[in-house]
N, C-alpha and C positions, 0 to 999 in steps of 0.2 A: 523536533530536530529534523532538518532536511539537509541533504548534501547534493551537490551537483557533480556529475562525472561525465566526461565526454566519452560516448560510445558510438563508434562508426560515424563520427562527425556530428552527432546529435547529443544534446544535453539530457542526461538521464537523472531522475530524481530518486533519492533514497530516503526512507523514513525509519525512525526507531520502532521496534516492535510494540512499544508501549503507547504509541500515538493512538488517539481515539479514532474510531471510524468517522466521526463527524469532522474532525480536523483533517483527516486524509481526504474526505470528500471535498472539503473546501479547497485543499491544495490542488486536487485534480481539476476542479472547476477554474480556479484562478490561473493555473498554468496551461489550461486547455489540453490536458493529456488524459490518457485512458487508464494508466496504471503507474504504480511506483514500486520500486524494489524495497523490501523490508529487510533491515539489518539487525543483527543481534548485538549483544553488549561489546563484542570485540570488533564490530564493524563488518563482520562476514555476512554475506547474503544468506538469509534463512527462509525467504519466501518472496512472493509478489502479491500485491493487492490491486485488483482491477475493478473497473466499474461493474463488471459482471459479478464479481465476488460480493460487492456491496449490495447490488440489486437482489441477488439470491438470499443474502442474509436478511435483508429487510423483508422480503416475502415470507421467509421462514420464521423470523423472530420479532418482526415489527420494529417500530421506531426506537425501542429500547436498545437495539443493537448499536445505535449511534454512539452510545456511551462506553462501549467495550473497546479494548485495545485491538488494533488491526491484526495482531498475532492470532486472535481467535477466529478470524474469518479468511485469512490469507490462503493462497494456494502455496502449499509447502514444496511441492515437487517442481523445481525450477530447472529447466534444461537449457544449457548454454552451448554455444559452439565456438 
């Protein structure tokens, strides 16, 4: 599941916490973006997953991490202004 939201004149993407890391990686590549917002069951922001999160997880856990949900590797502390 992905959704688009306009933020400061730019389209931001959001994904469900249950999306696999592989699917999120494909989404980042297809859209040419570096990160997506992760939303919980009620649509609230619960984190963000970035290219850096994915690379760190791959380095630490290997290719098997591609099959886990993004909620396991996302950055949970999201600061907004």
